[in-house]
C-alpha positions, 0 to 999 in steps of 0.5 A: 715216874711221869715227868712234870711236863707229861703230868701237866699235859695229863691234868689238862687232858683230864680236865678239858675233855670232860668239860667238852663232853659235858657241854654236849660237844662230840669229841673224837680223838685219833691216833696212828697206831705207829706214831712215835711222836705221840704213842698210842699207849699214852693216849689210851692210858689217859683216856682210860684214866679220864673214863675211870675218874669221870665215870664215863660209860663205854657205849661201844667196845673196841671194834674194827673199822673199815675203808672200801677198796678201789675194786671188789674184794679190796676192802681193808680193815682201817683200824679200831674204834672205842666209843664212850659217851660223848667221846670216840677214840679211833686208831688208824692201822699203819699210820704214824703221826701224820695220819692224813699223809700216811693213810689218806683214804682212812683219814677221809672216811674218818673225817666224813663220818665225823662231820656227817655224825655217822659211825665208822663202817663196822665191817667190810663193804663186801659184807653189807 
C-alpha cells in the first residue's frame, strides 16, 4: 500500500499537471534513470495514471534522444523521451537525482531544446 505522504504527492501531481497542460503551458519533466531519491519507476507510474485518468493522448511514443560528441563518431544516446499532448517526459541515461551535475552536456541539450521550443535530437548527429 502507498503511504499517506505518497498518496498526497500523487494527488497533487494528478491535479496540478493537468491544469498546467490545459492552460497551454508546456510541461517537461525529467528524471535520471539511476535516481535513488525519486526513482524513475514512480515518476512513470504517476504519468501513466495521469494519462489514463485525464485521457491525455500520446503524441510520440518512447524513443531515444542524443547528444553530440566532442569529435566525429562520439555522439551518445542520452536517454529516452515520451511525449503526451502538452507534456514531455525525458529520462537521462546514467544520471542520478542531480542531472545537471551528473550529466551536464545532456542537461544543456535538454534545457536548450525546452527553452527553444524544439524536440530533442532523434538520432546521432552523424546520421543527419
